[in-house]
Backbone as XML, in Angstrom:
<?xml version="1.0"?>
<chain id="A" units="angstrom">
  <residue number="1" name="MET">
    <atom name="N" x="58.190" y="148.541" z="75.494"/>
    <atom name="CA" x="57.188" y="148.625" z="74.457"/>
    <atom name="C" x="56.448" y="147.294" z="74.403"/>
  </residue>
  <residue number="2" name="ASN">
    <atom name="N" x="55.146" y="147.348" z="74.408"/>
    <atom name="CA" x="54.325" y="146.152" z="74.396"/>
    <atom name="C" x="53.955" y="145.766" z="72.972"/>
  </residue>
  <residue number="3" name="ALA">
    <atom name="N" x="53.736" y="144.501" z="72.771"/>
    <atom name="CA" x="53.285" y="144.015" z="71.471"/>
    <atom name="C" x="51.833" y="144.441" z="71.268"/>
  </residue>
  <residue number="4" name="PRO">
    <atom name="N" x="51.430" y="144.674" z="70.027"/>
    <atom name="CA" x="50.048" y="145.072" z="69.782"/>
    <atom name="C" x="49.080" y="143.939" z="70.137"/>
  </residue>
  <residue number="5" name="THR">
    <atom name="N" x="47.883" y="144.323" z="70.501"/>
    <atom name="CA" x="46.871" y="143.334" z="70.862"/>
    <atom name="C" x="46.324" y="142.666" z="69.615"/>
  </residue>
  <residue number="6" name="LYS">
    <atom name="N" x="45.597" y="141.574" z="69.822"/>
    <atom name="CA" x="45.003" y="140.862" z="68.689"/>
    <atom name="C" x="43.960" y="141.724" z="67.988"/>
  </residue>
  <residue number="7" name="ASP">
    <atom name="N" x="43.250" y="142.564" z="68.758"/>
    <atom name="CA" x="42.257" y="143.453" z="68.143"/>
    <atom name="C" x="42.920" y="144.413" z="67.179"/>
  </residue>
  <residue number="8" name="PHE">
    <atom name="N" x="44.091" y="144.909" z="67.555"/>
    <atom name="CA" x="44.811" y="145.825" z="66.673"/>
    <atom name="C" x="45.219" y="145.113" z="65.384"/>
  </residue>
  <residue number="9" name="LEU">
    <atom name="N" x="45.665" y="143.869" z="65.515"/>
    <atom name="CA" x="46.110" y="143.120" z="64.348"/>
    <atom name="C" x="44.955" y="142.858" z="63.386"/>
  </residue>
  <residue number="10" name="ARG">
    <atom name="N" x="43.755" y="142.706" z="63.884"/>
    <atom name="CA" x="42.600" y="142.485" z="63.006"/>
    <atom name="C" x="42.162" y="143.759" z="62.316"/>
  </residue>
  <residue number="11" name="GLN">
    <atom name="N" x="42.439" y="144.914" z="62.893"/>
    <atom name="CA" x="41.988" y="146.178" z="62.341"/>
    <atom name="C" x="42.878" y="146.687" z="61.220"/>
  </residue>
  <residue number="12" name="ARG">
    <atom name="N" x="44.005" y="146.054" z="61.000"/>
    <atom name="CA" x="44.936" y="146.518" z="59.984"/>
    <atom name="C" x="44.364" y="146.295" z="58.592"/>
  </residue>
  <residue number="13" name="PRO">
    <atom name="N" x="44.662" y="147.182" z="57.644"/>
    <atom name="CA" x="44.225" y="146.967" z="56.274"/>
    <atom name="C" x="44.851" y="145.691" z="55.690"/>
  </residue>
  <residue number="14" name="VAL">
    <atom name="N" x="44.206" y="145.134" z="54.694"/>
    <atom name="CA" x="44.654" y="143.873" z="54.101"/>
    <atom name="C" x="46.068" y="144.001" z="53.558"/>
  </residue>
  <residue number="15" name="LEU">
    <atom name="N" x="46.380" y="145.095" z="52.861"/>
    <atom name="CA" x="47.713" y="145.270" z="52.285"/>
    <atom name="C" x="48.779" y="145.269" z="53.377"/>
  </residue>
  <residue number="16" name="ILE">
    <atom name="N" x="48.509" y="145.934" z="54.481"/>
    <atom name="CA" x="49.477" y="145.967" z="55.577"/>
    <atom name="C" x="49.597" y="144.583" z="56.204"/>
  </residue>
  <residue number="17" name="ARG">
    <atom name="N" x="48.485" y="143.831" z="56.315"/>
    <atom name="CA" x="48.566" y="142.478" z="56.860"/>
    <atom name="C" x="49.434" y="141.580" z="55.988"/>
  </residue>
  <residue number="18" name="LEU">
    <atom name="N" x="49.434" y="141.826" z="54.674"/>
    <atom name="CA" x="50.264" y="141.027" z="53.771"/>
    <atom name="C" x="51.722" y="141.448" z="53.818"/>
  </residue>
  <residue number="19" name="LEU">
    <atom name="N" x="51.988" y="142.741" z="53.974"/>
    <atom name="CA" x="53.352" y="143.258" z="53.878"/>
    <atom name="C" x="54.092" y="143.294" z="55.209"/>
  </residue>
  <residue number="20" name="VAL">
    <atom name="N" x="53.381" y="143.489" z="56.309"/>
    <atom name="CA" x="54.019" y="143.596" z="57.623"/>
    <atom name="C" x="53.656" y="142.351" z="58.416"/>
  </residue>
  <residue number="21" name="ARG">
    <atom name="N" x="54.629" y="141.534" z="58.672"/>
    <atom name="CA" x="54.409" y="140.284" z="59.385"/>
    <atom name="C" x="54.448" y="140.513" z="60.893"/>
  </residue>
  <residue number="22" name="SER">
    <atom name="N" x="54.005" y="139.534" z="61.651"/>
    <atom name="CA" x="53.902" y="139.696" z="63.104"/>
    <atom name="C" x="55.266" y="139.921" z="63.756"/>
  </residue>
  <residue number="23" name="TRP">
    <atom name="N" x="56.321" y="139.321" z="63.215"/>
    <atom name="CA" x="57.639" y="139.495" z="63.838"/>
    <atom name="C" x="58.176" y="140.915" z="63.635"/>
  </residue>
  <residue number="24" name="ASP">
    <atom name="N" x="57.645" y="141.643" z="62.657"/>
    <atom name="CA" x="58.062" y="143.033" z="62.456"/>
    <atom name="C" x="57.686" y="143.902" z="63.648"/>
  </residue>
  <residue number="25" name="TYR">
    <atom name="N" x="56.627" y="143.541" z="64.343"/>
    <atom name="CA" x="56.179" y="144.333" z="65.488"/>
    <atom name="C" x="57.024" y="144.088" z="66.730"/>
  </residue>
  <residue number="26" name="ARG">
    <atom name="N" x="57.799" y="142.996" z="66.763"/>
    <atom name="CA" x="58.635" y="142.722" z="67.929"/>
    <atom name="C" x="59.844" y="143.645" z="67.984"/>
  </residue>
  <residue number="27" name="HIS">
    <atom name="N" x="60.422" y="143.955" z="66.832"/>
    <atom name="CA" x="61.576" y="144.858" z="66.744"/>
    <atom name="C" x="61.327" y="145.882" z="65.638"/>
  </residue>
  <residue number="28" name="PRO">
    <atom name="N" x="60.363" y="146.772" z="65.841"/>
    <atom name="CA" x="59.982" y="147.679" z="64.752"/>
    <atom name="C" x="61.097" y="148.636" z="64.336"/>
  </residue>
  <residue number="29" name="HIS">
    <atom name="N" x="61.937" y="149.063" z="65.274"/>
    <atom name="CA" x="63.002" y="150.005" z="64.907"/>
    <atom name="C" x="63.980" y="149.361" z="63.921"/>
  </residue>
  <residue number="30" name="ALA">
    <atom name="N" x="64.316" y="148.111" z="64.144"/>
    <atom name="CA" x="65.228" y="147.417" z="63.232"/>
    <atom name="C" x="64.591" y="147.257" z="61.860"/>
  </residue>
  <residue number="31" name="TRP">
    <atom name="N" x="63.322" y="146.879" z="61.822"/>
    <atom name="CA" x="62.663" y="146.679" z="60.530"/>
    <atom name="C" x="62.433" y="147.990" z="59.808"/>
  </residue>
  <residue number="32" name="ILE">
    <atom name="N" x="62.240" y="149.064" z="60.549"/>
    <atom name="CA" x="62.113" y="150.370" z="59.895"/>
    <atom name="C" x="63.417" y="150.710" z="59.179"/>
  </residue>
  <residue number="33" name="GLY">
    <atom name="N" x="64.544" y="150.435" z="59.820"/>
    <atom name="CA" x="65.838" y="150.698" z="59.185"/>
    <atom name="C" x="66.060" y="149.855" z="57.949"/>
  </residue>
  <residue number="34" name="VAL">
    <atom name="N" x="65.743" y="148.569" z="58.045"/>
    <atom name="CA" x="65.932" y="147.669" z="56.903"/>
    <atom name="C" x="65.028" y="148.074" z="55.747"/>
  </residue>
  <residue number="35" name="ARG">
    <atom name="N" x="63.769" y="148.327" z="56.041"/>
    <atom name="CA" x="62.827" y="148.691" z="54.978"/>
    <atom name="C" x="63.154" y="150.054" z="54.383"/>
  </residue>
  <residue number="36" name="SER">
    <atom name="N" x="63.641" y="150.978" z="55.202"/>
    <atom name="CA" x="64.024" y="152.291" z="54.664"/>
    <atom name="C" x="65.212" y="152.171" z="53.714"/>
  </residue>
  <residue number="37" name="ALA">
    <atom name="N" x="66.194" y="151.345" z="54.071"/>
    <atom name="CA" x="67.348" y="151.131" z="53.193"/>
    <atom name="C" x="66.919" y="150.483" z="51.884"/>
  </residue>
  <residue number="38" name="CYS">
    <atom name="N" x="66.026" y="149.506" z="51.954"/>
    <atom name="CA" x="65.530" y="148.861" z="50.732"/>
    <atom name="C" x="64.732" y="149.834" z="49.872"/>
  </residue>
  <residue number="39" name="ALA">
    <atom name="N" x="63.935" y="150.677" z="50.503"/>
    <atom name="CA" x="63.156" y="151.661" z="49.749"/>
    <atom name="C" x="64.077" y="152.652" z="49.048"/>
  </residue>
  <residue number="40" name="LEU">
    <atom name="N" x="65.130" y="153.076" z="49.732"/>
    <atom name="CA" x="66.085" y="153.999" z="49.123"/>
    <atom name="C" x="66.772" y="153.347" z="47.926"/>
  </residue>
  <residue number="41" name="PHE">
    <atom name="N" x="67.187" y="152.091" z="48.088"/>
    <atom name="CA" x="67.819" y="151.372" z="46.981"/>
    <atom name="C" x="66.863" y="151.239" z="45.796"/>
  </residue>
  <residue number="42" name="ASN">
    <atom name="N" x="65.609" y="150.866" z="46.074"/>
    <atom name="CA" x="64.626" y="150.726" z="44.991"/>
    <atom name="C" x="64.363" y="152.048" z="44.298"/>
  </residue>
  <residue number="43" name="ALA">
    <atom name="N" x="64.280" y="153.130" z="45.060"/>
    <atom name="CA" x="64.041" y="154.437" z="44.451"/>
    <atom name="C" x="65.203" y="154.840" z="43.549"/>
  </residue>
  <residue number="44" name="ILE">
    <atom name="N" x="66.418" y="154.636" z="44.012"/>
    <atom name="CA" x="67.594" y="154.986" z="43.193"/>
    <atom name="C" x="67.637" y="154.126" z="41.934"/>
  </residue>
  <residue number="45" name="LEU">
    <atom name="N" x="67.388" y="152.825" z="42.085"/>
    <atom name="CA" x="67.390" y="151.937" z="40.928"/>
    <atom name="C" x="66.321" y="152.337" z="39.918"/>
  </residue>
  <residue number="46" name="GLY">
    <atom name="N" x="65.136" y="152.663" z="40.388"/>
    <atom name="CA" x="64.055" y="153.083" z="39.492"/>
    <atom name="C" x="64.391" y="154.361" z="38.753"/>
  </residue>
  <residue number="47" name="VAL">
    <atom name="N" x="64.966" y="155.325" z="39.457"/>
    <atom name="CA" x="65.333" y="156.595" z="38.815"/>
    <atom name="C" x="66.439" y="156.376" z="37.783"/>
  </residue>
  <residue number="48" name="VAL">
    <atom name="N" x="67.412" y="155.536" z="38.111"/>
    <atom name="CA" x="68.499" y="155.260" z="37.165"/>
    <atom name="C" x="67.952" y="154.588" z="35.905"/>
  </residue>
  <residue number="49" name="LEU">
    <atom name="N" x="67.049" y="153.627" z="36.078"/>
    <atom name="CA" x="66.464" y="152.962" z="34.911"/>
    <atom name="C" x="65.638" y="153.927" z="34.066"/>
  </residue>
  <residue number="50" name="LEU">
    <atom name="N" x="64.874" y="154.778" z="34.720"/>
    <atom name="CA" x="64.079" y="155.750" z="33.956"/>
    <atom name="C" x="64.960" y="156.799" z="33.294"/>
  </residue>
  <residue number="51" name="ALA">
    <atom name="N" x="66.071" y="157.158" z="33.942"/>
    <atom name="CA" x="66.994" y="158.129" z="33.348"/>
    <atom name="C" x="67.707" y="157.536" z="32.141"/>
  </residue>
  <residue number="52" name="GLY">
    <atom name="N" x="67.822" y="156.214" z="32.094"/>
    <atom name="CA" x="68.474" y="155.561" z="30.961"/>
    <atom name="C" x="67.551" y="155.333" z="29.787"/>
  </residue>
  <residue number="53" name="ALA">
    <atom name="N" x="66.417" y="156.020" z="29.743"/>
    <atom name="CA" x="65.434" y="155.824" z="28.679"/>
    <atom name="C" x="66.016" y="156.007" z="27.272"/>
  </residue>
  <residue number="54" name="PRO">
    <atom name="N" x="66.875" y="156.995" z="27.038"/>
    <atom name="CA" x="67.394" y="157.138" z="25.672"/>
    <atom name="C" x="68.204" y="155.917" z="25.214"/>
  </residue>
  <residue number="55" name="TRP">
    <atom name="N" x="68.853" y="155.230" z="26.132"/>
    <atom name="CA" x="69.681" y="154.085" z="25.764"/>
    <atom name="C" x="68.919" y="152.768" z="25.876"/>
  </residue>
  <residue number="56" name="LEU">
    <atom name="N" x="67.983" y="152.687" z="26.809"/>
    <atom name="CA" x="67.270" y="151.442" z="27.039"/>
    <atom name="C" x="65.981" y="151.320" z="26.250"/>
  </residue>
  <residue number="57" name="GLY">
    <atom name="N" x="65.474" y="152.423" z="25.779"/>
    <atom name="CA" x="64.212" y="152.397" z="25.035"/>
    <atom name="C" x="63.053" y="152.018" z="25.944"/>
  </residue>
  <residue number="58" name="SER">
    <atom name="N" x="62.220" y="151.097" z="25.464"/>
    <atom name="CA" x="61.035" y="150.724" z="26.231"/>
    <atom name="C" x="61.377" y="149.920" z="27.489"/>
  </residue>
  <residue number="59" name="LEU">
    <atom name="N" x="62.589" y="149.379" z="27.568"/>
    <atom name="CA" x="62.998" y="148.670" z="28.788"/>
    <atom name="C" x="63.108" y="149.603" z="29.990"/>
  </residue>
  <residue number="60" name="ALA">
    <atom name="N" x="63.218" y="150.895" z="29.728"/>
    <atom name="CA" x="63.317" y="151.858" z="30.823"/>
    <atom name="C" x="62.045" y="151.866" z="31.668"/>
  </residue>
  <residue number="61" name="LEU">
    <atom name="N" x="60.937" y="151.434" z="31.079"/>
    <atom name="CA" x="59.691" y="151.380" z="31.846"/>
    <atom name="C" x="59.771" y="150.353" z="32.969"/>
  </residue>
  <residue number="62" name="LEU">
    <atom name="N" x="60.735" y="149.448" z="32.903"/>
    <atom name="CA" x="60.944" y="148.515" z="34.012"/>
    <atom name="C" x="61.350" y="149.257" z="35.285"/>
  </residue>
  <residue number="63" name="GLY">
    <atom name="N" x="61.777" y="150.492" z="35.142"/>
    <atom name="CA" x="62.118" y="151.308" z="36.302"/>
    <atom name="C" x="60.924" y="151.615" z="37.174"/>
  </residue>
  <residue number="64" name="LEU">
    <atom name="N" x="59.719" y="151.445" z="36.630"/>
    <atom name="CA" x="58.518" y="151.685" z="37.431"/>
    <atom name="C" x="58.320" y="150.597" z="38.492"/>
  </residue>
  <residue number="65" name="ILE">
    <atom name="N" x="58.838" y="149.406" z="38.239"/>
    <atom name="CA" x="58.670" y="148.311" z="39.199"/>
    <atom name="C" x="59.404" y="148.599" z="40.508"/>
  </residue>
  <residue number="66" name="PRO">
    <atom name="N" x="60.710" y="148.982" z="40.476"/>
    <atom name="CA" x="61.352" y="149.303" z="41.757"/>
    <atom name="C" x="60.744" y="150.535" z="42.429"/>
  </residue>
  <residue number="67" name="LEU">
    <atom name="N" x="60.232" y="151.471" z="41.639"/>
    <atom name="CA" x="59.591" y="152.644" z="42.247"/>
    <atom name="C" x="58.304" y="152.235" z="42.969"/>
  </residue>
  <residue number="68" name="ALA">
    <atom name="N" x="57.561" y="151.309" z="42.382"/>
    <atom name="CA" x="56.359" y="150.810" z="43.058"/>
    <atom name="C" x="56.747" y="150.059" z="44.334"/>
  </residue>
  <residue number="69" name="GLY">
    <atom name="N" x="57.830" y="149.288" z="44.268"/>
    <atom name="CA" x="58.312" y="148.598" z="45.467"/>
    <atom name="C" x="58.737" y="149.574" z="46.548"/>
  </residue>
  <residue number="70" name="ALA">
    <atom name="N" x="59.372" y="150.663" z="46.136"/>
    <atom name="CA" x="59.775" y="151.687" z="47.115"/>
    <atom name="C" x="58.548" y="152.308" z="47.768"/>
  </residue>
  <residue number="71" name="ALA">
    <atom name="N" x="57.503" y="152.536" z="46.982"/>
    <atom name="CA" x="56.274" y="153.105" z="47.549"/>
    <atom name="C" x="55.649" y="152.154" z="48.572"/>
  </residue>
  <residue number="72" name="LEU">
    <atom name="N" x="55.655" y="150.854" z="48.278"/>
    <atom name="CA" x="55.123" y="149.883" z="49.241"/>
    <atom name="C" x="55.963" y="149.841" z="50.511"/>
  </residue>
  <residue number="73" name="LEU">
    <atom name="N" x="57.275" y="149.913" z="50.359"/>
    <atom name="CA" x="58.148" y="149.887" z="51.531"/>
    <atom name="C" x="57.948" y="151.126" z="52.394"/>
  </residue>
  <residue number="74" name="VAL">
    <atom name="N" x="57.783" y="152.281" z="51.754"/>
    <atom name="CA" x="57.548" y="153.516" z="52.509"/>
    <atom name="C" x="56.223" y="153.419" z="53.264"/>
  </residue>
  <residue number="75" name="THR">
    <atom name="N" x="55.226" y="152.816" z="52.630"/>
    <atom name="CA" x="53.933" y="152.636" z="53.294"/>
    <atom name="C" x="54.071" y="151.771" z="54.537"/>
  </residue>
  <residue number="76" name="THR">
    <atom name="N" x="54.815" y="150.679" z="54.435"/>
    <atom name="CA" x="54.986" y="149.805" z="55.603"/>
    <atom name="C" x="55.812" y="150.482" z="56.695"/>
  </residue>
  <residue number="77" name="VAL">
    <atom name="N" x="56.791" y="151.281" z="56.308"/>
    <atom name="CA" x="57.591" y="152.016" z="57.297"/>
    <atom name="C" x="56.705" y="153.009" z="58.044"/>
  </residue>
  <residue number="78" name="ARG">
    <atom name="N" x="55.869" y="153.715" z="57.311"/>
    <atom name="CA" x="54.975" y="154.679" z="57.966"/>
    <atom name="C" x="54.020" y="153.960" z="58.922"/>
  </residue>
  <residue number="79" name="HIS">
    <atom name="N" x="53.547" y="152.790" z="58.524"/>
    <atom name="CA" x="52.651" y="152.041" z="59.395"/>
    <atom name="C" x="53.379" y="151.578" z="60.655"/>
  </residue>
  <residue number="80" name="LEU">
    <atom name="N" x="54.592" y="151.096" z="60.507"/>
    <atom name="CA" x="55.374" y="150.673" z="61.682"/>
    <atom name="C" x="55.659" y="151.853" z="62.609"/>
  </residue>
  <residue number="81" name="GLN">
    <atom name="N" x="55.955" y="153.014" z="62.032"/>
    <atom name="CA" x="56.211" y="154.201" z="62.858"/>
    <atom name="C" x="54.935" y="154.602" z="63.613"/>
  </residue>
  <residue number="82" name="HIS">
    <atom name="N" x="53.812" y="154.501" z="62.942"/>
    <atom name="CA" x="52.545" y="154.830" z="63.590"/>
    <atom name="C" x="52.268" y="153.852" z="64.730"/>
  </residue>
  <residue number="83" name="THR">
    <atom name="N" x="52.637" y="152.593" z="64.537"/>
    <atom name="CA" x="52.453" y="151.581" z="65.569"/>
    <atom name="C" x="53.318" y="151.881" z="66.790"/>
  </residue>
  <residue number="84" name="ILE">
    <atom name="N" x="54.543" y="152.341" z="66.559"/>
    <atom name="CA" x="55.440" y="152.676" z="67.664"/>
    <atom name="C" x="54.883" y="153.844" z="68.468"/>
  </residue>
  <residue number="85" name="GLN">
    <atom name="N" x="54.351" y="154.835" z="67.776"/>
    <atom name="CA" x="53.847" y="156.034" z="68.460"/>
    <atom name="C" x="52.554" y="155.775" z="69.211"/>
  </residue>
  <residue number="86" name="SER">
    <atom name="N" x="51.808" y="154.746" z="68.805"/>
    <atom name="CA" x="50.525" y="154.462" z="69.472"/>
    <atom name="C" x="50.717" y="153.807" z="70.809"/>
  </residue>
</chain>
């Protein structure tokens, strides 16, 4: 598998340029696994916090933060997978 060209790196959206670093492209399969595990953890944590709304009150809204993090991680995983297939 070859590393992406410089032209490809310039064409990436700004959010992906901030979230996916150049070393992620050297071993994308490993980073996909790490990011998928982190996304799963964030999703579970967010759901648990939101499910605790009756006991936590307004603090349960903090569960939205890990869910947003999980969404960002899923986005980067999808981008890395697309890079592998290209």
